[in-house]
MARRO-81604 format. One line per 10 residues: number of its first residue (from 1); their letters; for each residue z, x, y of C-alpha. Coordinates in nm, 2 decimals. Layout:
<sites>
NUM = a = Z X Y  ...
</sites>
This chain:
<sites>
1 = msvetqketl = -2.95 3.07 2.16  -2.86 2.85 2.40  -2.62 2.98 2.69  -2.25 2.88 2.64  -2.05 2.78 2.96  -1.70 2.65 3.03  -1.60 2.83 2.69  -1.20 2.81 2.62  -1.04 2.88 2.30  -0.75 2.58 2.22
11 = gfqtevkqll = -0.48 2.58 1.95  -0.50 2.33 1.64  -0.23 2.06 1.65  0.04 2.16 1.43  -0.04 1.93 1.12  -0.37 2.05 1.12  -0.25 2.40 1.09  -0.04 2.28 0.77  -0.36 2.15 0.66  -0.59 2.41 0.69
21 = hlmihslysn = -0.35 2.67 0.53  -0.34 2.44 0.22  -0.72 2.44 0.26  -0.79 2.78 0.28  -0.53 2.88 -0.02  -0.80 2.67 -0.21  -0.62 2.40 -0.34  -0.88 2.22 -0.49  -1.01 2.32 -0.84  -1.33 2.09 -0.75
31 = keiflrelis = -1.47 2.24 -0.44  -1.82 2.10 -0.44  -1.63 1.81 -0.30  -1.66 1.93 0.07  -2.01 1.82 0.05  -1.95 1.48 -0.05  -1.68 1.46 0.24  -1.92 1.61 0.52  -2.21 1.38 0.36  -1.96 1.10 0.44
41 = nasdavdklr = -1.89 1.17 0.79  -2.22 1.21 0.85  -2.31 0.87 0.70  -2.04 0.71 0.95  -2.17 0.90 1.27  -2.53 0.74 1.14  -2.39 0.39 1.14  -2.21 0.40 1.46  -2.52 0.52 1.66  -2.69 0.21 1.45
51 = fealakpell = -2.45 -0.01 1.59  -2.43 0.14 1.95  -2.81 0.11 1.97  -2.79 -0.25 1.91  -2.67 -0.30 2.30  -2.81 0.02 2.44  -3.16 0.09 2.22  -3.21 0.41 2.45  -2.91 0.59 2.27  -3.22 0.65 1.97
61 = eggaelkirv = -3.38 0.89 2.22  -3.73 0.80 2.09  -3.58 0.89 1.72  -3.55 0.63 1.51  -3.56 0.78 1.19  -3.19 0.82 1.10  -3.15 1.09 0.83  -2.89 1.37 0.69  -3.04 1.72 0.66  -2.85 2.01 0.39
71 = sfdkeaktvt = -3.02 2.31 0.38  -2.88 2.70 0.32  -2.96 3.02 0.34  -2.92 3.29 0.08  -2.91 3.60 0.27  -2.70 3.46 0.57  -2.46 3.31 0.28  -2.44 2.99 0.50  -2.51 2.60 0.41  -2.58 2.37 0.71
81 = ledngigmsr = -2.54 2.02 0.72  -2.74 1.77 1.01  -2.75 1.44 1.08  -2.91 1.26 1.40  -2.64 1.01 1.43  -2.40 0.95 1.77  -2.27 1.27 1.82  -1.96 1.40 1.97  -1.86 1.46 2.35  -1.67 1.75 2.46
91 = eeaithlgti = -1.39 1.56 2.47  -1.42 1.39 2.15  -1.50 1.72 1.96  -1.16 1.85 2.07  -0.98 1.51 1.96  -1.18 1.47 1.60  -1.19 1.84 1.50  -0.85 1.95 1.67  -0.62 1.67 1.55  -0.54 1.42 1.32
101 = aksgtseflk = -0.51 1.09 1.45  -0.42 0.89 1.12  -0.12 0.71 1.11  0.09 0.82 0.84  0.02 1.20 0.88  0.43 1.25 0.94  0.48 1.12 0.60  0.24 1.32 0.46  0.39 1.64 0.59  0.72 1.51 0.49
111 = nmtgdqkkds = 0.61 1.50 0.12  0.47 1.84 0.11  0.66 2.06 -0.12  0.46 2.38 -0.16  0.40 2.36 -0.46  0.02 2.36 -0.46  -0.09 2.15 -0.76  0.14 1.87 -0.62  -0.01 1.90 -0.25  -0.35 1.94 -0.34
121 = hligqfgvgf = -0.29 1.59 -0.52  -0.10 1.46 -0.20  -0.40 1.57 0.00  -0.65 1.38 -0.23  -0.42 1.09 -0.14  -0.44 1.15 0.25  -0.81 1.20 0.28  -0.90 1.48 0.51  -1.28 1.51 0.57  -1.42 1.74 0.79
131 = ysafivadkv = -1.12 2.01 0.67  -1.24 2.03 0.36  -1.52 2.24 0.49  -1.28 2.50 0.49  -1.24 2.53 0.09  -1.54 2.71 0.07  -1.62 2.86 0.43  -1.42 3.09 0.64  -1.57 3.01 0.94  -1.75 2.67 1.05
141 = dvftrragla = -1.97 2.64 1.33  -2.01 2.25 1.46  -2.28 2.21 1.72  -2.31 1.88 1.84  -2.42 1.63 2.13  -2.34 1.23 2.19  -2.64 1.00 2.19  -2.69 0.91 2.58  -2.53 1.24 2.74  -2.80 1.48 2.91
151 = agegvhwssq = -2.92 1.78 2.66  -2.70 2.03 2.88  -2.42 1.86 2.79  -2.43 2.00 2.42  -2.10 2.15 2.25  -2.03 2.45 2.00  -1.71 2.42 1.80  -1.60 2.72 1.60  -1.34 2.80 1.39  -1.19 3.05 1.12
161 = gegdfeiati = -0.94 2.78 1.01  -0.63 2.94 1.11  -0.43 2.89 1.44  -0.67 2.81 1.69  -1.08 2.67 1.73  -1.36 2.78 2.06  -1.51 2.56 2.20  -1.80 2.56 2.50  -2.06 2.38 2.64  -2.43 2.42 2.50
171 = dkaergtriv = -2.80 2.33 2.57  -2.88 2.10 2.24  -3.19 1.90 2.26  -3.13 1.69 2.00  -2.85 1.43 1.97  -2.67 1.43 1.67  -2.43 1.70 1.46  -2.50 2.00 1.29  -2.26 2.22 1.11  -2.29 2.52 0.94
181 = lhlkagedef = -2.00 2.67 0.68  -2.03 3.05 0.65  -1.91 3.08 0.33  -1.64 3.26 0.19  -1.68 3.61 -0.07  -1.74 3.42 -0.42  -1.88 3.06 -0.27  -2.23 3.21 -0.28  -2.31 2.96 -0.55  -2.31 2.67 -0.24
191 = adgwrlrnii = -2.61 2.89 -0.10  -2.84 2.74 -0.36  -3.10 2.43 -0.32  -3.04 2.35 -0.76  -2.63 2.32 -0.70  -2.68 2.11 -0.37  -2.92 1.91 -0.50  -2.70 1.82 -0.82  -2.39 1.77 -0.57  -2.58 1.52 -0.35
201 = kkysdhialp = -2.69 1.31 -0.68  -2.37 1.32 -0.84  -2.16 1.24 -0.52  -2.38 1.10 -0.27  -2.66 0.89 -0.43  -2.55 0.58 -0.28  -2.56 0.70 0.09  -2.77 0.44 0.25  -2.96 0.70 0.44  -3.19 0.93 0.34
211 = ielpkeaase = -3.05 1.28 0.22  -3.32 1.55 0.29  -3.32 1.91 0.10  -3.62 2.15 0.18  -3.86 2.12 -0.08  -3.88 2.46 -0.30  -4.19 2.63 -0.46  -4.20 2.48 -0.79  -4.25 2.83 -0.92  -4.24 3.18 -0.79
221 = aeeqpaeqew = -4.59 3.22 -0.79  -4.64 2.90 -0.54  -4.61 3.00 -0.17  -4.35 2.82 0.06  -4.57 2.61 0.30  -4.59 2.77 0.68  -4.39 2.48 0.78  -4.08 2.37 0.62  -4.12 2.04 0.42  -3.84 1.80 0.33
231 = etvnrasalw = -3.76 1.57 0.05  -3.50 1.30 -0.01  -3.30 1.37 -0.31  -3.07 1.03 -0.28  -3.13 0.66 -0.36  -3.11 0.60 -0.02  -3.06 0.22 -0.08  -2.74 0.06 0.03  -2.53 0.04 -0.35  -2.38 -0.34 -0.28
241 = trprsevkde = -2.77 -0.47 -0.22  -2.83 -0.36 -0.60  -2.81 -0.61 -0.90  -2.44 -0.53 -1.08  -2.68 -0.48 -1.36  -2.82 -0.15 -1.22  -2.54 0.03 -1.08  -2.32 0.22 -1.33  -1.96 0.25 -1.31  -1.96 0.62 -1.23
251 = eyqefykhvg = -2.15 0.52 -0.90  -1.92 0.20 -0.79  -1.67 0.49 -0.81  -1.81 0.76 -0.58  -1.92 0.50 -0.36  -1.50 0.39 -0.36  -1.46 0.77 -0.26  -1.66 0.72 0.02  -1.54 0.41 0.18  -1.18 0.44 0.09
261 = hdfenplsws = -1.15 0.79 0.21  -0.99 0.87 -0.14  -1.04 1.14 -0.44  -0.92 0.91 -0.69  -1.10 0.66 -0.86  -1.00 0.33 -0.81  -0.84 0.08 -1.07  -1.07 -0.19 -1.07  -1.39 -0.36 -0.82  -1.54 -0.64 -0.77
271 = hnkvegkley = -1.92 -0.69 -0.68  -2.02 -1.06 -0.61  -2.34 -1.16 -0.41  -2.29 -1.56 -0.21  -2.61 -1.77 -0.18  -2.56 -2.10 -0.01  -2.40 -2.27 0.23  -2.28 -1.89 0.29  -2.46 -1.56 0.26  -2.28 -1.26 0.19
281 = tsllyvpgra = -2.26 -0.94 -0.03  -1.91 -0.84 -0.09  -1.77 -0.50 -0.32  -1.40 -0.50 -0.29  -1.18 -0.22 -0.45  -0.80 -0.18 -0.58  -0.72 0.18 -0.50  -0.54 0.36 -0.78  -0.23 0.48 -0.55  -0.08 0.35 -0.21
291 = pfdlyqreap = -0.15 0.53 0.10  0.13 0.64 0.31  0.08 0.42 0.60  0.10 0.09 0.39  0.42 -0.03 0.50  0.31 0.01 0.86  0.15 -0.33 0.92  0.03 -0.23 1.25  -0.18 0.03 1.09  -0.57 0.03 1.11
301 = rglklyvqrv = -0.69 -0.14 0.78  -0.95 -0.39 0.67  -1.29 -0.38 0.51  -1.64 -0.26 0.67  -1.85 -0.46 0.80  -2.25 -0.46 0.80  -2.45 -0.77 0.91  -2.81 -0.79 0.75  -2.73 -0.42 0.65  -2.64 -0.29 1.00
311 = fimdqadefl = -2.32 -0.16 1.05  -2.09 -0.34 1.27  -1.74 -0.21 1.20  -1.51 0.01 1.01  -1.19 -0.18 0.98  -1.29 -0.54 0.99  -0.92 -0.68 0.97  -1.03 -1.05 0.99  -1.18 -1.09 0.59  -0.87 -1.03 0.41
321 = plylrfikgv = -0.48 -1.16 0.46  -0.23 -0.90 0.58  -0.06 -0.87 0.22  -0.40 -0.74 0.07  -0.40 -0.45 0.34  -0.46 -0.23 0.06  -0.79 -0.36 -0.06  -1.11 -0.14 0.03  -1.46 -0.20 0.03  -1.78 -0.37 0.20
331 = vdsndlslni = -1.87 -0.71 0.33  -2.23 -0.76 0.42  -2.31 -1.09 0.61  -2.63 -1.26 0.69  -2.47 -1.55 0.88  -2.28 -1.31 1.16  -2.46 -1.23 1.47  -2.55 -0.90 1.53  -2.41 -0.83 1.84  -2.09 -0.97 1.73
341 = sreilqkdpv = -1.77 -0.86 1.85  -1.42 -0.83 1.76  -1.30 -1.13 2.00  -1.60 -1.34 1.84  -1.50 -1.27 1.46  -1.14 -1.37 1.51  -1.24 -1.75 1.63  -1.62 -1.83 1.43  -1.50 -2.07 1.14  -1.79 -1.86 0.90
351 = idsmksaltk = -1.51 -1.61 0.91  -1.24 -1.84 0.76  -1.48 -1.96 0.47  -1.54 -1.60 0.39  -1.20 -1.51 0.42  -1.08 -1.79 0.18  -1.33 -1.70 -0.06  -1.30 -1.31 -0.03  -0.89 -1.39 -0.05  -0.93 -1.56 -0.37
361 = rvldmlekla = -1.20 -1.31 -0.53  -0.92 -1.03 -0.49  -0.67 -1.25 -0.63  -0.92 -1.32 -0.92  -0.95 -0.96 -1.00  -0.60 -0.87 -1.02  -0.55 -1.13 -1.29  -0.85 -1.01 -1.48  -0.67 -0.66 -1.45  -0.31 -0.81 -1.57
371 = kndaeqyktf = -0.52 -0.96 -1.82  -0.72 -0.74 -1.95  -0.54 -0.39 -1.91  -0.14 -0.39 -1.85  -0.11 -0.04 -1.84  -0.36 0.01 -1.48  -0.16 -0.35 -1.33  0.18 -0.16 -1.43  0.02 0.12 -1.19  -0.11 -0.15 -0.93
381 = wknfgqvlke = 0.23 -0.30 -0.92  0.40 0.02 -0.88  0.16 0.13 -0.57  0.14 -0.23 -0.43  0.41 -0.47 -0.59  0.61 -0.49 -0.27  0.33 -0.60 -0.03  0.19 -0.82 -0.30  0.55 -0.99 -0.23  0.48 -1.10 0.12
391 = gpaedfankd = 0.21 -1.31 -0.04  0.38 -1.65 -0.07  0.53 -1.67 0.27  0.18 -1.57 0.45  -0.07 -1.76 0.22  0.06 -2.14 0.11  -0.26 -2.20 -0.02  -0.26 -1.93 -0.29  0.13 -1.94 -0.32  0.12 -2.03 -0.70
401 = kiagllrfas = -0.19 -1.78 -0.80  0.00 -1.47 -0.60  0.34 -1.60 -0.79  0.16 -1.55 -1.12  0.07 -1.18 -1.04  0.44 -1.11 -0.96  0.63 -0.90 -1.18  1.04 -0.86 -1.19  1.29 -0.69 -1.39  1.50 -0.92 -1.65
411 = tagsegeqev = 1.79 -0.94 -1.87  1.51 -0.93 -2.15  1.28 -0.67 -2.01  1.29 -0.30 -2.03  1.57 -0.11 -1.89  1.50 -0.12 -1.49  1.09 -0.24 -1.52  0.95 -0.43 -1.34  0.71 -0.57 -1.63  0.82 -0.98 -1.65
421 = gladyiarmk = 0.57 -1.19 -1.50  0.70 -1.57 -1.42  0.45 -1.72 -1.74  0.64 -1.46 -1.99  0.97 -1.59 -1.87  0.84 -1.96 -1.89  0.71 -1.91 -2.25  1.05 -1.71 -2.33  1.27 -2.02 -2.24  1.53 -2.17 -2.44
431 = egqdkiyyls = 1.51 -2.53 -2.53  1.60 -2.78 -2.29  1.57 -2.53 -2.01  1.41 -2.65 -1.71  1.46 -2.39 -1.44  1.38 -2.01 -1.34  1.72 -1.81 -1.34  1.74 -1.51 -1.10  2.01 -1.28 -0.91  1.97 -1.06 -0.65
441 = gesyaqvkns = 2.13 -0.76 -0.53  2.11 -0.45 -0.39  2.03 -0.16 -0.71  1.96 -0.23 -1.08  2.31 -0.12 -1.23  2.46 -0.38 -0.95  2.26 -0.69 -1.06  2.25 -0.60 -1.44  2.63 -0.58 -1.45  2.70 -0.86 -1.20
451 = phlevfrkkg = 2.99 -1.13 -1.34  2.71 -1.40 -1.23  2.54 -1.32 -1.58  2.83 -1.39 -1.79  2.78 -1.70 -1.92  2.37 -1.65 -1.91  2.45 -1.35 -2.16  2.69 -1.58 -2.39  2.41 -1.83 -2.41  2.12 -1.64 -2.45
461 = ievllltdri = 1.91 -1.74 -2.13  1.70 -1.51 -1.95  1.77 -1.42 -1.58  1.52 -1.22 -1.34  1.69 -0.96 -1.15  1.54 -0.90 -0.82  1.59 -0.60 -0.65  1.38 -0.49 -0.37  1.47 -0.56 0.01  1.20 -0.83 0.03
471 = dewlmsylte = 1.34 -1.03 -0.27  1.56 -1.29 -0.13  1.31 -1.34 0.17  1.03 -1.40 -0.11  1.27 -1.65 -0.31  1.33 -1.83 0.03  0.94 -1.93 0.01  0.89 -1.96 -0.38  1.06 -2.24 -0.49  0.88 -2.34 -0.81
481 = fdgksfvdva = 0.66 -2.21 -1.06  0.44 -2.43 -1.31  0.68 -2.75 -1.25  1.02 -2.52 -1.29  1.23 -2.48 -1.00  1.40 -2.12 -0.93  1.81 -2.10 -0.92  2.00 -1.82 -0.77  2.27 -1.79 -0.98  2.50 -1.64 -0.75
491 = rgdldlgsld = 2.44 -1.97 -0.52  2.63 -2.29 -0.52  2.76 -2.46 -0.79  2.61 -2.36 -1.12  2.47 -2.64 -1.29  2.32 -2.53 -1.67  2.17 -2.90 -1.68  2.13 -2.96 -2.07  2.19 -2.62 -2.17  2.56 -2.70 -2.12
501 = seedkkaqee = 2.66 -2.99 -2.43  2.88 -3.32 -2.34  3.13 -3.13 -2.46  3.12 -2.83 -2.26  3.09 -3.06 -1.96  3.40 -3.22 -2.04  3.61 -2.97 -2.14  3.49 -2.81 -1.75  3.62 -3.11 -1.60  3.96 -3.12 -1.80
511 = vakakeglte = 4.05 -2.76 -1.64  3.96 -2.77 -1.32  4.18 -3.07 -1.31  4.45 -2.90 -1.52  4.42 -2.62 -1.30  4.40 -2.83 -0.98  4.77 -2.65 -0.88  4.63 -2.30 -0.86  4.33 -2.40 -0.70  4.54 -2.47 -0.41
521 = rlksalgeqv = 4.75 -2.16 -0.37  4.47 -1.97 -0.41  4.30 -2.17 -0.09  4.63 -2.12 0.08  4.70 -1.77 0.02  4.30 -1.65 0.09  4.31 -1.90 0.40  4.00 -1.86 0.64  3.82 -1.60 0.39  3.66 -1.85 0.17
531 = aevrvshrlt = 3.47 -2.16 0.20  3.61 -2.31 -0.11  3.78 -2.19 -0.42  3.70 -2.38 -0.77  3.73 -2.33 -1.15  3.42 -2.13 -1.25  3.17 -2.23 -1.52  3.00 -1.88 -1.45  3.25 -1.64 -1.61  3.37 -1.52 -1.96
541 = dspailaige = 3.49 -1.19 -1.92  3.59 -1.15 -1.54  3.86 -1.30 -1.35  3.68 -1.39 -1.04  3.33 -1.36 -0.86  3.26 -1.48 -0.50  2.95 -1.75 -0.49  2.72 -1.81 -0.19  2.71 -2.17 -0.01  2.38 -2.35 -0.10
551 = qdlgmqmrqi = 2.26 -2.31 0.23  2.41 -1.98 0.33  2.23 -1.63 0.38  2.24 -1.40 0.09  2.35 -1.03 0.15  1.98 -0.90 0.14  1.91 -1.13 0.42  2.19 -1.04 0.60  2.11 -0.70 0.61  1.74 -0.73 0.69
561 = leasgqkvpe = 1.88 -0.95 1.00  2.13 -0.70 1.10  1.88 -0.39 1.06  1.66 -0.59 1.28  1.89 -0.66 1.53  1.94 -1.02 1.48  2.25 -1.26 1.51  2.32 -1.37 1.16  2.47 -1.69 1.11  2.87 -1.66 1.00
571 = skpifefnpa = 2.94 -1.77 0.67  3.22 -1.80 0.40  3.19 -1.71 0.06  3.34 -1.96 -0.24  3.60 -1.78 -0.47  3.53 -1.92 -0.81  3.83 -1.79 -1.13  3.79 -1.78 -1.50  4.13 -1.97 -1.59  4.13 -1.83 -1.95
581 = hplierldae = 4.12 -1.47 -1.79  4.47 -1.32 -1.89  4.51 -1.20 -1.51  4.45 -1.51 -1.37  4.72 -1.63 -1.66  4.92 -1.38 -1.49  4.89 -1.51 -1.15  4.95 -1.87 -1.23  5.28 -1.77 -1.36  5.39 -1.57 -1.06
591 = qdedrfgdlt = 5.64 -1.70 -0.87  5.68 -1.48 -0.56  5.46 -1.61 -0.29  5.42 -1.22 -0.15  5.32 -1.09 -0.49  5.09 -1.39 -0.54  4.91 -1.32 -0.24  4.91 -0.93 -0.32  4.71 -1.01 -0.62  4.50 -1.28 -0.50
601 = hilfdqaala = 4.37 -1.07 -0.21  4.29 -0.79 -0.48  4.10 -0.98 -0.70  3.91 -1.13 -0.38  3.83 -0.78 -0.31  3.74 -0.69 -0.65  3.51 -0.98 -0.66  3.34 -0.84 -0.29  3.29 -0.53 -0.46  3.12 -0.64 -0.76
611 = agdslkdpaa = 2.92 -0.86 -0.59  2.76 -0.53 -0.39  2.94 -0.62 -0.04  3.14 -0.39 0.17  3.51 -0.48 0.23  3.65 -0.62 0.59  3.96 -0.40 0.57  3.94 -0.14 0.26  4.28 -0.01 0.39  4.46 -0.31 0.34
621 = yvqrlnkllv = 4.31 -0.32 -0.03  4.41 0.01 -0.12  4.74 -0.05 0.01  4.81 -0.37 -0.20  4.65 -0.16 -0.53  4.87 0.15 -0.47  5.16 -0.11 -0.45  5.11 -0.28 -0.76  5.05 0.09 -0.93  5.38 0.17 -0.85
631 = emsa = 5.55 -0.16 -0.96  5.39 -0.11 -1.29  5.49 0.30 -1.31  5.84 0.14 -1.20
</sites>
C-alpha cells in the first residue's frame, strides 16, 4: 500500500452531517440505488475527461479506453467501483466530498421534518449522489488522482459517515477514482456478482460507456482464470442515439434519473432526431416535481450538451428560454464544433435555430400532456405553473401557445383549483360575450367574495380569479387569446357590451343623471382621496367599491415594485356607489354634512378593505365607526 503523507482530519459541512445522519438511518427502502448514483458520478467524470482531452490530449495518459469497473470481495465484505475519468485533486476531493455546493440546500434542510418517510422523499427531490454510498456502507474509502497531475499527487479520502473525514496524499499510478464501500452488517447481499449485475442492468444500462464486472466461472467445477477477466454488462451505447422503437419506457425513465439527478419518474418525455438543414438529436423530460431552487432564476440550469456524442457541458442554458428552466435532458448536435466554448454558444446562429425548435417541442409536449392526461397535467401545473407564467413576457413568438397551457381558478371551476384553461373558458362563454373577464387579488377568498363580481354572478358570466403574485404582471403582456381581449373587471368603466340590453344601458344613464347631486356631494366629501366618483353598474348587493383607473397599476404590481425598492407612481382609485343600496339611500337623505362626511369615509374605507388594500388612516376609520355605533345605540 502507498505511503500516506499530509494526512489530516477535517469536519463535514453542517448540511452534509444532516444528510449523512438520514442516510445512515436507512431512509431508503430501495437501498440498491446507491450503485446507480455512484455509476452516474463515474459516468460524469469520464464525460468531463473526454471534454478536457479535446484541448489537452495528454490528459488521457496513453489510456484512451474509458470504462467503469465494479467488483466485490465476499470475504472482506466490500464493493469497489472504479473509473478512469477525470479524477480529483486534493482540493477538489475536500470540496466535492465534504460540502454540498448546490443551490437550494438551505431550503431543502428547512423542509426536513424529522419524519423519516417524508425526509426520504425530500432527499430524492434534492439528489445526493456520492452520499448514497452510506446507505449500505459504514465506511467509505476514495482513492483518486486528477488527470494531468503526477502519480505522487494521488488522494486518499476516508470517512465513516459521521462528523469528519480523513484526507491524505498517496501515490496513485492511474488517473481516475476508486471507491471502496465497506458494507454494513446485514448488507452482504451486495457483495455478489449476480446481484450487482442485475442492479446495473436495471438502472444503468443506458450509460454510454462500458460498465465491467469480473467474469465469473460458469460453474464451481470450472476454474477461475489466473488473470482476472472482465465482461461488459450494459449496452454501453448512448440511449438518445437509439431508435425510439427500440427504447422501453423503463429505459427512458432510468435515463431521466441519471440526467436529472432525480429519484422519481418524469411526467413526460420527447425523443426526437432532426435531419436536414440542421442535424441534432434531443431527449427532453418534464420532471415530476419542482427542485428547491426553481425560483432562483440565476441557479444553474440547462440541458446536457453533446457534440457528435462527445460530452461538452452539463448545463447548457442557451437551448431553452428561462421560463422552461425546469426541463431536463440531452441535446446532441452534429452542427457545432467540438471545441465549442460558452462564448461561441451565445453567438452561434445555429443555437438560435435549435433553441426555437426545442422550445416549440417542449410546448408541444406540454400540450399533448394536457390533452391526454389531465391528472398528470394538474401535477405539472402545481409544480411549474408559476414559472410557465413568465413565458408570455419572455417569448413573444410563442405567446399564444403558452397562453393555451395556462390554468386559472374561476367562478365556474372547483373551489380554489387552478384548472380552467382559456379554451375551456371561451367554450363556456355566454351568447354575445366577446371578452375574457378576470379579477386579480391577494387570495382566492378575497377575489371570490369581491363586490366586483356581483353583476357577473347576476348575469351568469364566468370570471377568471387570479391570485398568484405574478398574475397582474402576466396580464400586462397577455392582451388577447383566440381573438378575445382580456378585461380586468376591477379596472376602468365596466362595459359588458351586448351582454347589457339597450334597456339596461338606458336605465343606467337615467340613474346616473338622477344621482348627479349625490355624486357631487360624495366627490366633495372624499376630495383628493379619489380620482372620480360615479354610479356603479357592477354592484347588486354592496353599497360601494373602488375601481382602478384604466392606466393605473393594480395592487399586486404595486406590491411587487415596492418590495423590489422601486418607486411606485401615485394613483387614486375611482369610487363607485350603488344607488339602490339602502345605505346609499340613507346617505343621500342625510342633511348633516359632518355626518355625511363620516359615513362617506366609512364606506370608502370599507370598499378599500374589500379590495384587499390597507387603510391609510386606520385610527380615523375606527373613530368614525365607533361614533356611528354610539349614535345607533343611543
